[in-house]
C-alpha positions as CSV (number, residue, x, y, z in Angstrom):
1,M,29.0,-25.4,2.0
2,R,32.2,-26.2,4.0
3,L,30.4,-27.4,7.0
4,P,27.9,-30.3,6.7
5,D,24.3,-29.6,7.4
6,L,23.3,-31.2,10.7
7,T,20.1,-33.1,10.9
8,P,18.3,-33.5,14.2
9,A,19.5,-37.1,14.5
10,Q,23.1,-36.0,14.3
11,L,23.0,-33.5,17.1
12,D,24.5,-33.9,20.6
13,G,22.8,-32.6,23.7
14,A,24.1,-29.0,23.5
15,Q,23.4,-28.8,19.7
16,R,19.9,-30.2,20.3
17,A,19.2,-27.6,23.0
18,L,20.3,-24.8,20.8
19,R,18.2,-26.1,17.8
20,T,15.2,-26.2,20.1
21,R,15.8,-22.5,21.2
22,I,16.1,-21.4,17.6
23,V,13.1,-23.2,16.1
24,G,11.0,-22.9,19.3
25,G,11.6,-19.2,19.8
26,P,10.2,-16.3,18.0
27,R,12.0,-17.2,14.8
28,G,10.1,-20.5,14.5
29,S,6.8,-19.5,16.0
30,G,6.2,-16.2,14.2
31,P,5.6,-15.6,10.5
32,Q,8.0,-17.4,8.3
33,H,9.2,-15.1,5.5
34,F,12.0,-17.5,4.7
35,P,12.5,-21.2,5.6
36,L,14.4,-21.8,8.8
37,E,14.6,-25.5,8.3
38,R,15.2,-27.8,5.3
39,E,13.1,-30.9,4.7
40,D,15.6,-33.0,6.5
41,G,15.4,-30.8,9.6
42,S,18.8,-29.1,9.2
43,L,18.8,-25.4,9.7
44,T,19.4,-22.8,6.9
45,G,21.8,-19.9,6.9
46,P,23.7,-18.9,9.9
47,F,21.7,-21.1,12.2
48,G,23.2,-24.2,10.7
49,V,26.6,-22.8,11.4
50,M,25.7,-21.9,14.9
51,L,24.8,-25.5,15.6
52,H,28.4,-26.6,15.0
53,E,29.6,-24.5,17.9
54,P,26.8,-24.2,20.5
55,A,28.9,-22.5,23.1
56,L,29.2,-19.5,20.7
57,G,26.0,-20.2,18.7
58,A,23.7,-20.0,21.7
59,P,24.6,-16.5,22.8
60,L,24.9,-15.4,19.2
61,Q,21.4,-16.5,18.4
62,E,20.1,-14.9,21.6
63,L,21.6,-11.6,20.6
64,G,20.0,-11.9,17.1
65,S,16.7,-12.7,18.7
66,A,17.0,-9.6,21.0
67,I,17.8,-7.4,18.0
68,R,14.9,-8.8,15.9
69,Y,12.2,-9.1,18.5
70,Q,13.1,-7.0,21.6
71,S,14.7,-3.8,20.4
72,G,12.9,-0.5,20.0
73,L,13.7,-0.2,16.3
74,S,10.7,-0.1,14.1
75,A,10.4,-3.1,11.8
76,R,11.1,-0.9,8.7
77,T,14.2,0.7,10.3
78,R,15.5,-2.7,11.4
79,E,15.1,-4.2,8.0
80,I,16.7,-1.1,6.3
81,A,19.7,-1.5,8.6
82,I,20.0,-5.2,8.0
83,L,19.7,-4.8,4.2
84,A,22.4,-2.1,4.3
85,V,24.7,-4.5,6.1
86,A,23.8,-7.3,3.6
87,A,24.6,-5.0,0.7
88,A,27.9,-3.7,2.2
89,T,29.1,-7.2,3.0
90,G,27.8,-9.0,-0.1
91,S,25.9,-11.4,2.1
92,A,23.6,-13.3,-0.4
93,F,21.8,-15.2,2.4
94,E,21.0,-12.1,4.5
95,A,19.9,-10.2,1.4
96,W,17.7,-13.0,0.3
97,A,16.1,-13.6,3.7
98,H,15.7,-10.0,4.7
99,E,14.4,-8.8,1.4
100,R,11.4,-11.0,2.2
101,V,11.1,-9.8,5.7
102,G,11.5,-6.2,4.5
103,R,8.7,-6.5,2.0
104,A,6.5,-8.0,4.8
105,V,7.1,-5.0,7.0
106,G,6.3,-2.5,4.2
107,L,9.4,-1.9,2.2
108,T,8.5,-1.4,-1.5
109,E,10.2,-3.2,-4.3
110,A,11.9,0.1,-5.3
111,E,13.2,0.5,-1.7
112,V,14.5,-3.1,-1.5
113,A,16.3,-2.6,-4.9
114,A,17.7,0.8,-3.7
115,L,19.1,-0.8,-0.5
116,A,20.8,-3.5,-2.6
117,D,22.4,-1.0,-5.0
118,G,23.3,1.6,-2.5
119,S,20.9,4.3,-3.7
120,F,18.4,4.2,-0.9
121,T,16.8,7.4,0.4
122,S,13.8,7.9,2.6
123,G,11.5,10.8,3.1
124,D,11.2,9.8,6.7
125,P,13.9,11.7,8.6
126,H,14.4,8.9,11.2
127,E,14.8,6.2,8.6
128,A,17.1,8.4,6.6
129,A,19.3,9.1,9.7
130,A,19.3,5.5,10.7
131,H,20.4,4.4,7.2
132,A,23.1,7.1,7.0
133,F,24.3,6.1,10.5
134,C,24.6,2.4,9.4
135,L,26.5,3.4,6.3
136,R,28.9,5.4,8.5
137,L,29.4,2.3,10.7
138,L,29.9,0.1,7.7
139,D,32.6,2.4,6.3
140,G,34.6,1.9,9.5
141,A,37.8,1.2,7.7
142,G,37.7,4.3,5.6
143,P,39.3,7.7,6.3
144,G,37.4,9.8,8.7
145,A,35.2,6.9,9.7
146,R,35.5,7.6,13.4
147,L,32.5,9.6,14.6
148,D,33.7,13.0,15.6
149,D,31.8,15.0,18.2
150,E,29.9,16.9,15.6
151,A,28.7,13.8,13.8
152,Y,27.9,12.1,17.1
153,A,25.8,15.1,18.2
154,A,23.9,15.1,14.9
155,Y,23.1,11.4,15.0
156,A,22.2,11.6,18.7
157,A,19.8,14.5,18.0
158,A,18.2,12.6,15.0
159,L,18.1,9.1,16.5
160,G,18.6,9.2,20.2
161,T,21.3,7.2,22.0
162,T,19.1,4.2,22.5
163,T,18.5,3.8,18.7
164,M,22.2,4.5,18.0
165,T,23.2,1.7,20.5
166,E,20.7,-0.7,18.9
167,L,22.0,0.1,15.4
168,V,25.7,-0.3,16.4
169,V,24.8,-3.8,17.8
170,L,22.7,-4.7,14.8
171,V,25.4,-3.8,12.4
172,G,28.1,-5.7,14.4
173,Y,25.8,-8.8,14.7
174,Y,24.9,-8.9,11.0
175,R,28.5,-8.3,10.0
176,T,29.4,-11.3,12.1
177,L,26.7,-13.4,10.4
178,A,27.9,-12.3,7.0
179,Q,31.5,-13.3,7.8
180,L,30.4,-16.7,9.1
181,L,28.3,-17.3,6.0
182,D,31.2,-16.2,3.8
183,V,33.9,-18.3,5.6
184,F,31.8,-21.4,5.6
185,D,30.4,-20.7,2.1
186,V,26.7,-20.8,3.1
187,G,24.5,-19.5,0.4
188,V,20.8,-19.2,-0.3
189,P,18.8,-22.4,0.3
190,G,18.5,-24.3,-3.0
191,D,21.8,-22.8,-4.4
192,Q,24.0,-25.1,-2.3
């Protein structure tokens, strides 16, 4: 890891306030499918990076909290989308963390494996459309990636514009986390 893990004793006031919001909010008070903190009190994954820049980390973690705990996405659809981003970006931490969350919300081992290798399909038309939409967003640099009116209309009919908005924000947020984790070489806890 290129940034040092920050223990609670090392934090300044802004960092301490951010840490309190992260561990005292829904991430820390709900079911723990992956560890948020290490034994020394430092935070795992992107949360440890956020503490280094609380002026950006605070709004970033608030956005993530809104996506995870306040959006209208079903838990399965949300985790399908997050795991699609993790696979597309090669984010080991996000794959590791959200495979656990995905299993807890009902994704099967076969579905988790299919999301990781890109072969995911769903018999649920809403999940299938959400996954296809995320893949379209993740292929944003490819030819024809811009949503034309026909594709937009099809996704709007299948998902609704609220779900489309939530998925666009989710994909952007988890891409940002993946890039932070990559630049600062943050891996899975125990592998660092």
